[in-house]
C-alpha positions as CSV (number, residue, x, y, z in Angstrom):
1,M,14.6,-12.1,27.6
2,S,11.6,-12.5,25.2
3,R,12.1,-12.9,21.5
4,S,10.5,-9.6,20.8
5,A,12.9,-7.9,23.3
6,V,15.8,-9.3,21.3
7,Y,14.5,-8.7,17.8
8,G,11.7,-6.2,18.3
9,Y,9.4,-4.8,15.7
10,D,10.7,-1.3,15.4
11,Q,11.8,-0.7,11.9
12,R,12.1,3.1,11.8
13,C,14.9,4.5,9.6
14,E,16.0,8.0,8.8
15,I,18.6,8.9,6.2
16,F,19.8,12.5,6.1
17,G,21.4,13.9,2.9
18,T,22.6,17.2,1.6
19,K,19.3,17.7,-0.2
20,G,16.9,16.4,2.4
21,L,15.7,13.5,4.5
22,V,14.0,10.2,3.8
23,S,12.3,8.4,6.6
24,V,10.4,5.2,7.2
25,N,8.2,4.9,10.3
26,N,6.6,2.1,12.1
27,V,3.3,0.8,10.7
28,H,0.5,0.6,13.2
29,E,-2.8,-1.3,12.8
30,N,-4.6,2.0,12.4
31,S,-3.8,5.7,12.6
32,A,-5.8,6.5,15.7
33,V,-3.8,8.2,18.6
34,L,-5.2,8.9,22.0
35,S,-3.4,11.5,24.1
36,N,-4.5,11.9,27.7
37,N,-3.1,12.5,31.2
38,A,-1.9,8.8,31.2
39,G,0.2,9.3,28.1
40,V,0.0,8.8,24.3
41,H,-1.6,5.6,23.2
42,R,-1.6,3.9,19.8
43,S,-2.7,0.6,18.3
44,R,-0.1,-2.1,18.2
45,L,2.5,-2.3,15.6
46,K,1.8,-4.6,12.7
47,H,3.6,-7.7,13.8
48,S,5.1,-9.4,10.7
49,F,7.1,-8.3,7.8
50,P,4.3,-9.3,5.3
51,E,1.8,-7.3,7.4
52,R,4.0,-4.2,7.4
53,F,5.0,-4.3,3.7
54,H,1.9,-5.8,2.0
55,D,1.3,-2.7,-0.1
56,S,5.0,-2.5,-1.1
57,F,5.0,-6.1,-2.2
58,G,1.9,-5.4,-4.3
59,A,3.5,-2.3,-6.0
60,E,6.7,-4.4,-6.8
61,L,4.6,-7.1,-8.3
62,D,2.6,-4.6,-10.4
63,A,5.9,-3.0,-11.7
64,F,7.3,-6.5,-12.5
65,C,4.1,-7.5,-14.4
66,D,4.0,-4.2,-16.2
67,T,7.6,-4.7,-17.3
68,L,7.0,-8.2,-18.6
69,L,3.5,-8.0,-20.0
70,L,3.3,-4.3,-21.1
71,D,6.9,-3.8,-22.1
72,R,7.2,-0.9,-19.7
73,P,10.7,0.0,-18.5
74,W,11.9,-1.4,-15.2
75,P,11.6,1.6,-12.8
76,I,14.8,0.7,-10.8
77,T,18.3,1.3,-12.3
78,A,21.5,-0.6,-11.5
79,D,22.7,2.7,-9.9
80,D,19.6,2.7,-7.7
81,C,20.6,-0.8,-6.5
82,L,24.2,0.2,-5.8
83,R,23.1,3.2,-3.9
84,A,20.7,1.2,-1.8
85,Q,23.5,-1.3,-1.0
86,R,25.9,1.5,0.0
87,V,23.2,2.9,2.4
88,A,22.7,-0.6,3.9
89,D,26.5,-1.1,4.3
90,A,26.8,2.2,6.0
91,A,24.0,1.4,8.3
92,Q,25.6,-1.9,9.3
93,R,28.9,-0.2,9.8
94,S,27.3,2.6,11.9
95,C,25.7,-0.1,14.1
96,E,29.0,-1.9,14.6
97,L,30.9,1.3,15.4
98,G,28.2,3.0,17.3
99,Q,28.7,6.2,15.5
100,V,27.6,8.1,12.4
101,V,28.9,6.9,9.1
102,N,28.9,9.4,6.2
103,L,28.4,8.4,2.6
104,E,30.2,10.2,-0.2
């Protein structure tokens, strides 16, 4: 089995809540899609974590610098961090159990 078959590059995620949905989709090299009688064809997925999240890293660095250099408030609260950890823990538990895990 190849390494990509074991780890893959699929990083889609959907989180449903009482007030809506947040989703993250795979990032492709470009947004072109060809649909024909042979199927639906897209460019390859961006391979590495830095390729996929380059813009996110840049936004984080901008916020960090704005906080340090311009005395702007940090945009992430401690509660935001705890909530993100709860979601990650629930996702891990869901994977281990093979079933939906609800958050309270």
